[in-house]
All heavy atoms as an XYZ file, in Angstrom:
687
protein
N      -1.638     24.251      5.091
C      -0.523     23.632      5.776
C       0.287     22.785      4.823
O       1.509     22.803      4.849
C      -1.054     22.830      6.960
C      -0.004     22.258      7.848
S       0.498     20.559      7.608
C      -0.986     19.667      7.637
N      -0.383     22.040      3.948
C       0.357     21.197      3.009
C       1.226     22.044      2.085
O       2.359     21.682      1.803
C      -0.612     20.355      2.179
C      -1.289     19.213      2.944
C      -2.315     18.510      2.051
C      -0.268     18.218      3.446
N       0.709     23.182      1.644
C       1.486     24.053      0.759
C       2.774     24.506      1.459
O       3.814     24.615      0.815
C       0.652     25.255      0.329
N       2.687     24.740      2.759
C       3.864     25.172      3.513
C       4.904     24.055      3.578
O       6.093     24.278      3.386
C       3.462     25.573      4.943
O       2.504     26.633      4.845
C       4.637     26.036      5.744
N       4.461     22.852      3.810
C       5.364     21.693      3.836
C       6.041     21.513      2.474
O       7.248     21.359      2.391
C       4.615     20.422      4.267
C       5.491     19.193      4.114
C       4.091     20.537      5.692
N       5.229     21.566      1.433
C       5.793     21.396      0.070
C       6.795     22.519     -0.234
O       7.838     22.254     -0.802
C       4.686     21.404     -0.974
C       3.683     20.278     -0.836
C       2.342     20.482     -1.126
C       4.065     19.012     -0.413
C       1.422     19.464     -1.023
C       3.153     17.986     -0.284
C       1.818     18.215     -0.584
O       0.907     17.206     -0.475
N       6.472     23.733      0.165
C       7.382     24.852     -0.075
C       8.721     24.655      0.640
O       9.783     24.815      0.044
C       6.754     26.187      0.394
C       7.794     27.196      0.766
C       8.540     27.835     -0.224
C       8.090     27.458      2.099
C       9.544     28.740      0.109
C       9.088     28.358      2.442
C       9.808     29.000      1.441
O      10.800     29.865      1.789
N       8.679     24.340      1.932
C       9.907     24.213      2.719
C      10.808     23.116      2.133
O      12.012     23.309      1.996
C       9.573     23.935      4.179
N      10.214     21.981      1.808
C      11.021     20.891      1.218
C      11.601     21.293     -0.128
O      12.788     21.063     -0.393
C      10.170     19.633      1.081
C       9.790     18.954      2.393
C       8.821     17.830      2.128
C      11.028     18.438      3.106
N      10.813     21.901     -0.973
C      11.268     22.322     -2.305
C      12.369     23.362     -2.194
O      13.380     23.280     -2.879
C      10.071     22.878     -3.083
C      10.377     23.373     -4.478
C       9.065     23.829     -5.125
C       9.177     24.579     -6.397
N      10.232     24.351     -7.269
N      12.198     24.324     -1.294
C      13.175     25.394     -1.138
C      14.542     24.863     -0.721
O      15.570     25.345     -1.188
C      12.672     26.424     -0.115
N      14.557     23.875      0.149
C      15.818     23.370      0.671
C      16.394     22.250     -0.183
O      17.575     22.240     -0.519
C      15.662     22.881      2.121
C      16.930     22.197      2.619
C      15.287     24.043      3.031
N      15.564     21.288     -0.567
C      16.089     20.103     -1.237
C      16.317     20.279     -2.721
O      17.330     19.834     -3.255
C      15.148     18.920     -0.978
C      14.971     18.585      0.514
C      13.986     17.434      0.665
C      16.301     18.247      1.165
N      15.373     20.897     -3.423
C      15.529     21.083     -4.870
C      14.576     22.159     -5.389
O      13.436     21.864     -5.742
C      15.270     19.773     -5.605
C      15.583     19.833     -7.088
O      15.961     20.942     -7.584
O      15.468     18.815     -7.766
N      15.037     23.410     -5.428
C      14.149     24.493     -5.871
C      13.658     24.318     -7.308
O      12.679     24.950     -7.696
C      15.060     25.728     -5.776
C      16.102     25.349     -4.797
C      16.322     23.876     -4.974
N      14.301     23.456     -8.094
C      13.907     23.260     -9.493
C      12.868     22.167     -9.688
O      12.374     21.986    -10.807
C      15.128     22.971    -10.371
C      16.069     24.141    -10.423
O      15.593     25.311    -10.417
O      17.292     23.932    -10.465
N      12.540     21.418     -8.624
C      11.554     20.349     -8.786
C      10.199     20.960     -9.144
O       9.834     22.022     -8.651
C      11.457     19.480     -7.513
C      10.780     20.214     -6.377
C      10.707     18.182     -7.789
N       9.488     20.299    -10.039
C       8.190     20.806    -10.446
C       7.155     20.522     -9.357
O       7.043     19.379     -8.876
C       7.744     20.137    -11.753
C       8.611     20.459    -12.958
C       8.160     19.636    -14.164
C       8.577     21.937    -13.269
N       6.400     21.534     -8.953
C       5.384     21.315     -7.926
C       4.110     20.718     -8.545
O       3.206     21.411     -8.948
C       5.115     22.730     -7.399
C       5.411     23.618     -8.555
C       6.515     22.925     -9.323
N       4.115     19.407     -8.648
C       2.978     18.713     -9.256
C       2.604     17.494     -8.423
O       3.203     17.208     -7.403
C       3.273     18.352    -10.714
C       4.470     17.442    -10.832
O       4.758     16.633     -9.972
N       5.205     17.562    -11.941
N       1.622     16.762     -8.885
C       1.122     15.627     -8.110
C       2.204     14.568     -7.867
O       2.166     13.878     -6.838
C      -0.094     15.019     -8.773
O       0.229     14.513    -10.059
N       3.146     14.406     -8.755
C       4.217     13.446     -8.539
C       5.060     13.835     -7.328
O       5.405     12.974     -6.490
N       5.376     15.107     -7.217
C       6.117     15.616     -6.053
C       5.274     15.485     -4.808
O       5.758     15.018     -3.758
C       6.526     17.068     -6.316
C       7.037     17.805     -5.099
C       8.121     17.327     -4.366
C       6.458     18.970     -4.680
C       8.602     17.985     -3.266
C       6.927     19.651     -3.575
C       7.990     19.143     -2.872
O       8.467     19.816     -1.762
N       4.022     15.863     -4.886
C       3.154     15.826     -3.708
C       2.970     14.394     -3.193
O       2.916     14.160     -1.981
C       1.802     16.435     -3.991
C       1.864     17.886     -4.462
C       0.902     18.411     -5.274
C       2.921     18.716     -4.075
C       0.960     19.739     -5.697
C       3.001     20.043     -4.491
C       2.013     20.548     -5.301
N       2.880     13.423     -4.090
C       2.718     12.018     -3.658
C       3.938     11.499     -2.915
O       3.831     10.580     -2.102
C       2.441     11.123     -4.867
C       1.017     11.104     -5.330
C       0.736      9.966     -6.294
N       1.688      9.892     -7.402
C       1.564     10.492     -8.590
N       0.505     11.237     -8.828
N       2.481     10.360     -9.517
N       5.092     12.081     -3.172
C       6.325     11.602     -2.537
C       6.457     12.090     -1.090
O       7.333     11.659     -0.369
C       7.522     12.054     -3.337
N       5.574     13.000     -0.680
C       5.658     13.602      0.643
C       4.483     13.126      1.494
O       3.331     13.263      1.088
C       5.644     15.144      0.548
C       5.656     15.767      1.931
C       6.798     15.639     -0.292
N       4.777     12.582      2.651
C       3.726     12.158      3.570
C       3.756     13.090      4.784
O       4.765     13.221      5.459
C       3.923     10.724      4.016
C       2.858     10.237      4.966
C       3.060      8.789      5.342
C       1.934      8.326      6.258
N       2.117      6.915      6.636
N       2.631     13.738      5.040
C       2.529     14.652      6.175
C       1.677     13.993      7.241
O       0.567     13.543      6.980
C       1.876     15.990      5.732
C       1.685     16.892      6.922
C       2.740     16.666      4.678
N       2.221     13.941      8.445
C       1.481     13.403      9.586
C       1.228     14.559     10.540
O       2.154     15.088     11.144
C       2.271     12.283     10.291
C       2.533     11.147      9.323
C       1.536     11.793     11.531
C       3.495     10.093      9.846
N      -0.025     14.963     10.640
C      -0.415     16.072     11.502
C      -1.707     15.670     12.222
O      -2.801     15.855     11.707
C      -0.633     17.345     10.699
N      -1.568     15.107     13.411
C      -2.750     14.652     14.142
C      -3.768     15.790     14.342
O      -3.387     16.931     14.550
C      -2.202     14.195     15.482
C      -0.769     13.900     15.209
C      -0.340     14.860     14.158
N      -5.036     15.475     14.272
C      -6.078     16.490     14.521
C      -5.923     17.092     15.905
O      -5.569     16.414     16.865
C      -7.383     15.671     14.438
C      -7.052     14.491     13.618
C      -5.618     14.169     13.945
N      -6.136     18.393     15.968
C      -6.041     19.099     17.219
C      -4.780     19.937     17.354
O      -4.699     20.784     18.231
N      -3.799     19.728     16.495
C      -2.611     20.557     16.491
C      -2.988     21.912     15.911
O      -3.943     22.046     15.165
C      -1.504     19.946     15.639
C      -0.950     18.588     16.109
C       0.099     18.115     15.123
C      -0.376     18.714     17.508
N      -2.171     22.929     16.182
C      -2.449     24.239     15.637
C      -2.426     24.235     14.099
O      -3.109     25.006     13.451
C      -1.475     25.303     16.192
C      -1.973     26.710     15.860
C      -0.062     25.050     15.695
C      -1.238     27.813     16.574
N      -1.674     23.318     13.530
C      -1.604     23.238     12.053
C      -2.649     22.276     11.489
O      -2.732     22.099     10.277
C      -0.200     22.829     11.556
C       0.210     21.502     12.165
C       0.795     23.911     11.868
C       1.459     20.906     11.598
N      -3.448     21.664     12.338
C      -4.536     20.801     11.893
C      -5.676     20.937     12.909
O      -6.094     19.981     13.543
C      -4.084     19.366     11.772
C      -5.076     18.492     11.053
O      -6.029     18.990     10.439
N      -4.880     17.191     11.109
N      -6.140     22.180     13.044
C      -7.140     22.512     14.069
C      -8.480     21.840     13.785
O      -8.842     21.562     12.646
C      -7.304     24.006     14.158
N      -9.209     21.624     14.854
C     -10.554     21.046     14.772
C     -11.562     22.165     15.070
O     -11.441     22.855     16.083
C     -10.736     19.910     15.795
C      -9.713     18.803     15.550
C     -12.147     19.374     15.776
C      -9.671     17.762     16.652
N     -12.527     22.364     14.187
C     -13.552     23.401     14.430
C     -14.247     23.118     15.776
O     -14.419     21.963     16.118
C     -14.523     23.238     13.273
C     -13.743     22.570     12.193
C     -12.747     21.693     12.909
N     -14.530     24.143     16.504
C     -14.526     25.579     16.196
C     -13.251     26.300     16.647
O     -13.315     27.454     17.050
C     -15.730     26.090     16.977
C     -15.717     25.263     18.220
C     -15.245     23.876     17.755
N     -12.134     25.678     16.581
C     -10.876     26.308     17.012
C     -10.641     27.611     16.253
O     -10.954     27.724     15.071
C      -9.708     25.353     16.777
N     -10.061     28.564     16.953
C      -9.740     29.850     16.331
C      -8.496     29.673     15.448
O      -7.471     29.178     15.912
C      -9.464     30.879     17.409
N      -8.593     30.024     14.192
C      -7.466     29.829     13.278
C      -7.178     31.051     12.443
O      -6.699     30.962     11.335
C      -7.715     28.611     12.345
C      -7.704     27.325     13.109
C      -9.026     28.769     11.580
N      -7.388     32.228     13.005
C      -7.051     33.452     12.301
C      -5.534     33.571     12.144
O      -4.767     32.933     12.852
N      -5.109     34.386     11.218
C      -3.676     34.629     10.968
C      -2.951     33.327     10.591
O      -1.854     33.052     11.080
C      -3.015     35.295     12.165
S      -3.729     36.878     12.586
N      -3.536     32.551      9.726
C      -2.951     31.278      9.318
C      -1.573     31.481      8.677
O      -0.679     30.657      8.844
C      -3.904     30.527      8.365
C      -3.281     29.280      7.824
C      -5.197     30.204      9.075
N      -1.379     32.583      7.982
C      -0.114     32.825      7.323
C       1.027     32.872      8.337
O       2.130     32.400      8.059
C      -0.171     34.131      6.510
N       0.763     33.422      9.497
C       1.804     33.492     10.522
C       2.146     32.110     11.056
O       3.325     31.795     11.277
C       1.348     34.426     11.646
C       1.224     35.843     11.160
C       0.650     36.749     12.215
C       0.491     38.139     11.594
N      -0.023     39.108     12.511
N       1.150     31.283     11.218
C       1.381     29.920     11.671
C       2.186     29.154     10.616
O       3.131     28.440     10.936
C       0.062     29.208     11.965
O      -0.663     29.945     12.930
C       0.291     27.797     12.462
N       1.811     29.313      9.377
C       2.523     28.625      8.287
C       3.948     29.108      8.196
O       4.875     28.308      7.907
C       1.800     28.837      6.960
S       0.244     27.919      6.861
N       4.209     30.398      8.412
C       5.586     30.916      8.376
C       6.427     30.275      9.470
O       7.543     29.881      9.228
C       5.586     32.429      8.545
C       6.960     33.043      8.455
C       7.616     32.845      7.095
O       6.950     32.916      6.081
N       8.910     32.616      7.087
N       5.858     30.103     10.627
C       6.595     29.443     11.712
C       6.853     27.967     11.385
O       7.902     27.426     11.713
C       5.827     29.562     13.041
C       5.733     30.952     13.549
C       7.104     31.459     13.944
N       6.986     32.798     14.456
C       7.956     33.681     14.442
N       9.122     33.377     13.939
N       7.781     34.878     14.920
N       5.883     27.303     10.785
C       6.056     25.921     10.366
C       7.195     25.811      9.362
O       8.059     24.940      9.467
C       4.759     25.361      9.765
C       4.826     23.966      9.162
C       5.256     22.925     10.193
C       3.476     23.598      8.549
N       7.217     26.704      8.371
C       8.283     26.685      7.358
C       9.642     26.901      8.029
O      10.608     26.183      7.719
C       8.029     27.744      6.289
N       9.727     27.853      8.936
C      10.981     28.108      9.629
C      11.440     26.873     10.424
O      12.623     26.543     10.440
C      10.841     29.305     10.566
C      10.748     30.624      9.843
C      10.520     31.780     10.791
O      10.432     31.593     12.032
O      10.414     32.918     10.291
N      10.494     26.210     11.108
C      10.841     25.015     11.885
C      11.346     23.898     10.974
O      12.337     23.210     11.273
C       9.644     24.552     12.690
N      10.654     23.706      9.842
C      11.072     22.646      8.917
C      12.429     22.936      8.313
O      13.299     22.059      8.234
C      10.036     22.501      7.793
C       8.757     21.849      8.244
S       7.672     21.572      6.835
C       8.664     20.455      5.851
N      12.635     24.175      7.875
C      13.910     24.542      7.273
C      15.027     24.422      8.300
O      16.128     23.946      8.002
C      13.827     25.941      6.638
C      12.901     25.868      5.407
C      15.207     26.453      6.245
C      12.524     27.220      4.812
N      14.743     24.809      9.541
C      15.732     24.655     10.601
C      16.081     23.204     10.839
O      17.257     22.861     11.024
N      15.098     22.332     10.833
C      15.335     20.900     11.005
C      16.154     20.340      9.836
O      17.079     19.548     10.026
C      14.024     20.149     11.151
N      15.809     20.783      8.628
C      16.545     20.307      7.451
C      17.984     20.825      7.434
O      18.861     20.215      6.819
C      15.815     20.709      6.172
C      14.516     19.971      5.920
C      13.722     20.651      4.800
C      14.777     18.516      5.575
N      18.253     21.918      8.124
C      19.616     22.449      8.155
C      20.589     21.487      8.840
O      21.792     21.528      8.604
C      19.667     23.801      8.864
O      19.494     23.643     10.263
N      20.057     20.597      9.668
C      20.906     19.588     10.327
C      21.308     18.507      9.335
O      22.325     17.839      9.495
C      20.163     18.939     11.507
C      19.593     19.910     12.493
C      20.649     20.743     13.150
C      19.989     21.607     14.237
N      20.749     22.788     14.537
N      20.491     18.309      8.286
C      20.741     17.267      7.292
C      21.568     17.795      6.133
O      22.498     17.156      5.670
C      19.407     16.682      6.787
C      19.643     15.589      5.767
C      18.566     16.163      7.935
N      21.207     18.964      5.668
C      21.909     19.580      4.516
C      22.279     21.037      4.870
O      21.711     21.983      4.317
C      21.056     19.517      3.233
C      21.046     18.130      2.645
C      19.621     19.994      3.478
N      23.240     21.234      5.754
C      23.576     22.588      6.223
C      24.059     23.506      5.128
O      23.902     24.720      5.220
C      24.655     22.351      7.273
C      25.204     21.003      6.998
C      24.090     20.203      6.372
N      24.626     22.966      4.085
C      25.123     23.795      2.991
C      24.021     24.364      2.113
O      24.257     25.229      1.262
C      26.111     23.008      2.117
C      25.494     21.743      1.547
O      24.775     21.039      2.300
O      25.695     21.460      0.350
N      22.772     23.929      2.309
C      21.665     24.378      1.488
C      20.712     25.325      2.213
O      19.707     25.745      1.655
C      20.870     23.174      0.984
C      21.753     22.240      0.158
C      20.953     21.448     -0.775
N      20.119     22.319     -1.582
C      20.050     22.256     -2.901
N      20.790     21.424     -3.529
N      19.231     23.030     -3.548
N      21.022     25.623      3.492
C      20.121     26.448      4.278
C      20.856     27.691      4.770
O      21.923     27.596      5.321
C      19.571     25.645      5.492
C      18.697     26.514      6.374
C      18.813     24.429      5.011
N      20.228     28.851      4.555
C      20.827     30.090      5.047
C      20.330     30.344      6.475
O      19.514     29.601      7.014
C      20.450     31.258      4.141
S      18.705     31.627      4.136
N      20.805     31.405      7.065
C      20.395     31.749      8.423
C      18.897     32.005      8.475
O      18.275     32.370      7.474
C      21.150     32.992      8.886
N      18.337     31.832      9.643
C      16.899     32.014      9.821
C      16.480     33.455      9.633
O      17.274     34.380      9.763
N      15.213     33.616      9.347
C      14.663     34.943      9.158
C      14.122     35.510     10.458
O      14.205     34.888     11.512
N      13.574     36.674     10.354
C      12.945     37.310     11.525
C      11.565     37.750     11.106
O      11.335     38.899     10.800
C      13.787     38.485     12.014
C      13.188     39.108     13.244
O      12.415     38.470     13.963
N      13.545     40.333     13.523
N      10.651     36.828     11.086
C       9.291     37.104     10.659
C       8.581     37.791     11.831
O       8.405     37.223     12.883
C       8.591     35.793     10.287
C       7.194     35.980      9.785
C       6.964     36.473      8.502
C       6.099     35.685     10.593
C       5.667     36.636      8.038
C       4.813     35.873     10.128
C       4.604     36.353      8.858
O       3.336     36.520      8.395
N       8.234     39.042     11.636
C       7.573     39.788     12.689
C       6.109     39.378     12.768
O       5.409     39.349     11.767
C       7.674     41.312     12.433
C       6.941     42.104     13.498
C       9.122     41.726     12.344
N       5.690     39.023     13.942
C       4.348     38.479     14.133
C       3.589     39.301     15.148
O       4.043     39.521     16.257
C       4.488     37.031     14.631
S       2.926     36.221     14.934
N       2.443     39.797     14.725
C       1.568     40.511     15.653
C       0.480     39.567     16.135
O       0.112     38.627     15.447
N      -0.007     39.792     17.296
C      -1.059     38.959     17.841
C      -2.346     39.781     17.959
O      -2.308     40.919     18.449
C      -0.682     38.389     19.226
C       0.572     37.510     19.093
C      -1.829     37.615     19.844
C       1.093     36.993     20.401
N      -3.427     39.217     17.507
C      -4.711     39.906     17.587
C      -5.647     39.055     18.442
O      -5.665     37.845     18.331
C      -5.308     40.071     16.203
C      -4.451     40.881     15.283
C      -5.007     40.892     13.853
O      -5.817     40.063     13.490
N      -4.537     41.831     13.069
N      -6.424     39.742     19.245
C      -7.430     39.058     20.072
C      -8.798     39.562     19.683
O      -9.003     40.757     19.515
C      -7.184     39.302     21.562
C      -5.875     38.757     22.064
C      -4.748     39.561     22.127
C      -5.779     37.443     22.435
C      -3.538     39.043     22.572
C      -4.579     36.902     22.894
C      -3.464     37.713     22.954
O      -2.295     37.201     23.396
N      -9.722     38.648     19.496
C     -11.083     39.020     19.134
C     -12.034     38.344     20.096
O     -11.760     37.274     20.605
C     -11.412     38.540     17.711
C     -10.597     39.199     16.651
C      -9.366     38.855     16.251
C     -10.962     40.316     15.908
N      -8.926     39.693     15.265
C      -9.893     40.615     15.021
C     -12.080     41.124     15.863
C      -9.918     41.672     14.131
C     -12.119     42.178     14.937
C     -11.050     42.432     14.115
N     -13.136     38.972     20.276
C     -14.144     38.356     21.113
C     -15.170     39.360     21.581
O     -15.079     40.546     21.304
N     -16.099     38.846     22.280
C     -17.220     39.673     22.775
C     -17.087     39.815     24.282
O     -16.854     38.833     24.982
C     -18.538     38.995     22.399
C     -19.751     39.767     22.813
C     -21.019     39.017     22.409
O     -21.423     38.101     23.168
O     -21.585     39.338     21.359
N     -17.240     41.038     24.760
C     -17.237     41.273     26.208
C     -18.524     40.690     26.767
O     -19.611     41.068     26.340
C     -17.174     42.767     26.468
C     -17.071     43.087     27.968
O     -17.927     42.555     28.744
O     -16.187     43.847     28.352
N     -18.437     39.745     27.697
C     -19.628     39.094     28.193
C     -20.579     40.026     28.959
O     -21.770     39.746     29.070
C     -19.100     37.976     29.114
C     -17.714     38.385     29.462
C     -17.229     39.218     28.323
N     -20.059     41.131     29.451
C     -20.909     42.075     30.198
C     -21.571     43.073     29.265
O     -22.792     43.239     29.278
C     -20.053     42.815     31.276
C     -20.921     43.849     31.988
C     -19.498     41.809     32.258
N     -20.775     43.744     28.404
C     -21.332     44.785     27.546
C     -21.796     44.263     26.205
O     -22.448     44.969     25.471
C     -20.273     45.884     27.296
O     -19.180     45.313     26.553
C     -19.777     46.473     28.617
N     -21.421     43.053     25.872
C     -21.732     42.426     24.565
C     -21.066     43.159     23.401
O     -21.445     42.983     22.264
C     -23.244     42.338     24.331
C     -24.038     41.696     25.454
C     -23.713     40.286     25.681
N     -24.418     39.440     24.731
C     -24.393     38.140     24.756
N     -23.722     37.541     25.702
N     -25.013     37.429     23.877
N     -20.103     44.025     23.703
C     -19.394     44.768     22.656
C     -18.198     43.938     22.179
O     -17.627     43.145     22.927
C     -18.922     46.105     23.205
N     -17.798     44.174     20.948
C     -16.611     43.509     20.396
C     -15.391     44.345     20.646
O     -15.392     45.510     20.717
C     -16.769     43.268     18.900
C     -17.701     42.153     18.604
C     -19.037     42.395     18.298
C     -17.280     40.849     18.621
C     -19.889     41.368     18.032
C     -18.143     39.817     18.350
C     -19.474     40.077     18.040
């Protein structure tokens, strides 16, 4: 999740900034435990890349209100949903 936040900020604010500890220290992320981006075990967290893509889109969209000249139109990230589990009757997956 942190990598996604760093990416979105870097992409919009300054693509040339070096991604190092100095940059990372300048960013404070507040993500209370229990959110989908800060899940608490045993929460299901498969397909993390899709969640991160949505987070990046939300951040870039929010930043477009501050620096509209630096943000292009939103993307269309196609997202599939997968369900996993065991049938309680047959015990099959």
